[in-house]
C-alpha positions as CSV (number, residue, x, y, z in Angstrom):
1,X,0.0,0.0,0.0
2,X,1.4,3.4,-1.0
3,X,1.9,6.0,1.6
4,X,1.4,9.7,0.8
5,X,5.1,10.2,0.8
6,X,5.8,7.4,-1.7
7,X,3.0,8.7,-3.9
8,X,4.7,12.1,-4.0
9,X,8.0,10.5,-4.9
10,X,6.3,8.6,-7.8
11,X,4.7,11.8,-9.1
12,X,8.0,13.6,-8.9
13,X,9.8,10.8,-10.8
14,X,7.1,10.8,-13.4
15,X,7.4,14.5,-14.0
16,X,11.2,14.2,-14.3
17,X,10.8,11.4,-16.9
18,X,8.4,13.6,-18.8
19,X,11.0,16.4,-18.9
20,X,13.7,13.9,-20.1
21,X,11.4,12.8,-22.9
22,X,11.3,16.3,-24.4
23,X,15.1,16.8,-24.0
24,X,16.5,13.5,-25.2
25,X,16.2,14.4,-28.9
26,X,17.6,17.9,-28.3
27,X,20.5,17.2,-26.0
28,X,21.3,13.7,-27.1
29,X,21.7,10.4,-25.3
30,X,25.3,10.8,-24.0
31,X,24.8,14.1,-22.1
32,X,21.7,12.8,-20.3
33,X,23.3,9.5,-19.3
34,X,26.6,11.0,-18.2
35,X,24.8,13.8,-16.4
36,X,22.4,11.4,-14.7
37,X,25.1,9.1,-13.4
38,X,27.3,11.9,-12.4
39,X,24.5,13.6,-10.5
40,X,23.6,10.3,-8.8
41,X,27.2,9.8,-7.7
42,X,27.4,13.4,-6.3
43,X,24.1,12.7,-4.4
44,X,25.5,9.4,-3.0
45,X,28.5,11.3,-1.7
46,X,26.2,13.9,-0.3
47,X,24.2,11.3,1.6
48,X,27.4,9.9,3.1
49,X,28.5,13.4,4.3
50,X,25.0,14.1,5.7
51,X,24.9,10.8,7.6
52,X,28.4,11.4,9.1
53,X,27.6,14.9,10.3
54,X,23.9,14.8,11.0
55,X,24.7,14.0,14.7
56,X,26.6,17.3,15.0
57,X,24.7,19.5,12.6
58,X,20.9,19.4,12.8
59,X,20.1,20.6,9.3
60,X,22.1,17.8,7.7
61,X,19.0,15.6,7.8
62,X,17.5,17.9,5.2
63,X,20.6,17.5,3.0
64,X,20.2,13.7,3.1
65,X,16.5,14.1,2.0
66,X,17.5,16.4,-0.8
67,X,20.2,14.0,-1.9
68,X,17.6,11.1,-2.0
69,X,15.4,13.2,-4.2
70,X,18.5,14.1,-6.3
71,X,19.2,10.4,-6.8
72,X,15.7,9.8,-8.1
73,X,15.9,12.8,-10.4
74,X,19.3,11.8,-11.7
75,X,18.1,8.3,-12.4
76,X,15.0,9.5,-14.2
77,X,17.0,12.0,-16.3
78,X,19.0,9.4,-18.2
79,X,19.8,6.0,-16.7
80,X,16.1,5.0,-16.3
81,X,15.2,4.7,-19.9
82,X,17.9,5.9,-22.3
83,X,20.0,2.7,-22.1
84,X,17.1,0.8,-23.5
85,X,16.9,3.3,-26.4
86,X,20.6,3.1,-27.0
87,X,20.4,-0.7,-27.1
88,X,18.2,-0.6,-30.1
89,X,20.5,1.9,-31.8
90,X,23.9,0.3,-31.1
91,X,22.9,-3.2,-32.4
92,X,21.7,-4.2,-35.8
93,X,18.3,-5.9,-36.2
94,X,19.5,-9.5,-36.0
95,X,21.3,-8.9,-32.7
96,X,18.7,-6.7,-31.0
97,X,16.6,-9.5,-29.4
98,X,19.7,-11.0,-27.8
99,X,21.0,-7.6,-26.7
100,X,17.6,-6.8,-25.0
101,X,17.5,-10.2,-23.3
102,X,21.1,-9.8,-21.9
103,X,20.4,-6.2,-20.9
104,X,17.1,-7.0,-19.2
105,X,18.6,-10.0,-17.4
106,X,21.6,-8.0,-16.1
107,X,19.3,-5.2,-15.1
108,X,17.1,-7.4,-12.9
109,X,20.1,-9.3,-11.5
110,X,21.7,-6.0,-10.5
111,X,18.4,-5.0,-8.8
112,X,18.3,-8.3,-6.9
113,X,22.0,-8.0,-6.0
114,X,21.7,-4.4,-4.6
115,X,18.5,-5.3,-2.6
116,X,20.1,-8.4,-1.2
117,X,23.6,-7.1,-0.5
118,X,22.8,-3.5,0.7
119,X,21.6,-4.5,4.3
120,X,24.9,-6.4,4.9
121,X,26.9,-3.6,3.3
122,X,25.2,-1.0,5.5
123,X,25.9,-3.1,8.7
124,X,29.6,-3.4,7.8
125,X,30.3,0.0,6.3
126,X,27.6,2.2,7.9
127,X,27.3,5.6,6.3
128,X,30.1,4.9,3.9
129,X,28.1,2.2,2.1
130,X,26.8,4.8,-0.3
131,X,30.4,5.5,-1.5
132,X,30.3,2.1,-3.3
133,X,27.3,3.3,-5.3
134,X,29.1,6.6,-5.8
135,X,32.1,4.8,-7.3
136,X,29.8,2.7,-9.6
137,X,28.0,5.8,-10.9
138,X,31.3,7.7,-11.6
139,X,32.7,4.6,-13.3
140,X,29.7,4.2,-15.6
141,X,29.7,8.0,-16.4
142,X,33.4,7.8,-17.4
143,X,32.8,4.6,-19.4
144,X,30.0,6.3,-21.4
145,X,32.1,9.4,-21.9
146,X,35.2,7.6,-23.3
147,X,33.6,4.6,-25.0
148,X,30.0,5.0,-26.0
149,X,29.4,7.3,-29.0
150,X,26.5,9.6,-29.5
151,X,23.7,7.8,-31.4
152,X,21.3,10.7,-31.9
153,X,20.3,11.1,-35.6
154,X,22.8,8.5,-36.7
155,X,22.3,5.3,-38.6
156,X,23.7,1.9,-37.5
157,X,26.4,2.1,-40.2
158,X,27.6,5.5,-38.9
159,X,27.7,4.2,-35.3
160,X,29.5,1.0,-36.3
161,X,32.1,3.2,-38.2
162,X,32.6,5.3,-35.1
163,X,33.3,2.2,-33.0
164,X,35.8,0.9,-35.6
165,X,37.7,4.3,-35.9
166,X,40.1,3.4,-33.1
167,X,41.0,0.1,-34.7
168,X,41.5,1.5,-38.2
169,X,44.0,4.1,-36.8
170,X,46.3,1.4,-35.4
171,X,45.8,-1.3,-38.1
172,X,47.0,-0.6,-41.7
173,X,44.2,-0.9,-44.3
174,X,44.9,-2.4,-47.7
175,X,42.7,-0.8,-50.3
176,X,42.1,-1.9,-53.9
177,X,44.4,0.9,-55.2
178,X,47.3,-0.6,-53.2
179,X,47.2,-3.9,-55.1
180,X,48.5,-4.2,-58.6
181,X,46.0,-5.7,-61.1
182,X,46.6,-7.3,-64.5
183,X,44.2,-8.2,-67.3
184,X,43.3,-11.9,-67.8
185,X,41.0,-12.7,-70.6
186,X,39.6,-9.2,-70.6
187,X,38.8,-9.1,-66.9
188,X,40.7,-7.6,-64.0
189,X,42.5,-10.2,-61.8
190,X,45.1,-10.2,-59.0
191,X,48.6,-10.5,-60.2
192,X,49.7,-13.5,-58.2
193,X,53.3,-13.4,-59.3
194,X,54.0,-10.0,-57.7
195,X,51.5,-8.4,-55.4
196,X,52.8,-5.0,-54.3
197,X,51.2,-3.5,-51.2
198,X,51.9,0.0,-49.9
199,X,52.6,-0.1,-46.2
200,X,53.2,2.8,-43.8
201,X,56.8,3.9,-43.3
202,X,56.9,2.5,-39.7
203,X,56.1,-1.0,-41.0
204,X,58.4,-1.1,-44.0
205,X,61.5,-2.0,-41.9
206,X,60.1,-5.1,-40.1
207,X,58.5,-6.3,-43.3
208,X,61.7,-6.0,-45.3
209,X,63.6,-7.9,-42.6
210,X,61.1,-10.8,-42.8
211,X,61.3,-11.0,-46.6
C-alpha cells in the first residue's frame, strides 16, 4: 500500500521522466546518461556526508533528504530509460533481441544484488556504504564518456564506423588501389606473381627484414 510520501515521490519521478522525454532528442543520449550518473554519484557522496555529520549539525538531515530526491531525479533524467533506447541503436536488427535479453537480465540481476547485499553492506560500512554506489556511478559515467558514441540522428552504419575508428587508426588498411591488377581474358584479376602492397613507413623496416 502506497503512503502519501511514496506517492509524492512517484509523481516527482514521473514529472522528471516527462522532462527527459522532451530533451532526449535535443541534448542527445550521452549528455543525459553522463549527467544522470554523475549527479547520482554526487548525491550518493552527499548522503554519506550528511549521515556522518547529522549528529553534529541538525540541518544535515534535510541535506540527506535532498540527496535522496536528487538520486531519483538523476536516475529519471537518463539511466532509467535511455540505455534501452541506445540498445536498439547500437545493435543491428538481427542482434537486438539477444541484446535486449542480456540487458534486461543484467538489469534485474543487478536490482536483486543491490537489494540483497545492501543491508549487509550497511551493517559493515555504515554511512560509507553509499560510497560504493558513488564509485559505480562515476565509473559508468566515465565509461560512457570515453567509450559509447552519440547515437542521436545516426544510422547503424555510422555508429559502427565510429566504433571501428580506433581500430583502423592502429591497423593498416589495404585498399584496392594498393594492389596491382593485371588483365586476364579481358577481366581484371590479381597478379599472383607479384602483389605489391603499400605499407606505412613505420612497418616497412620489419616487413623488409622478414622478406
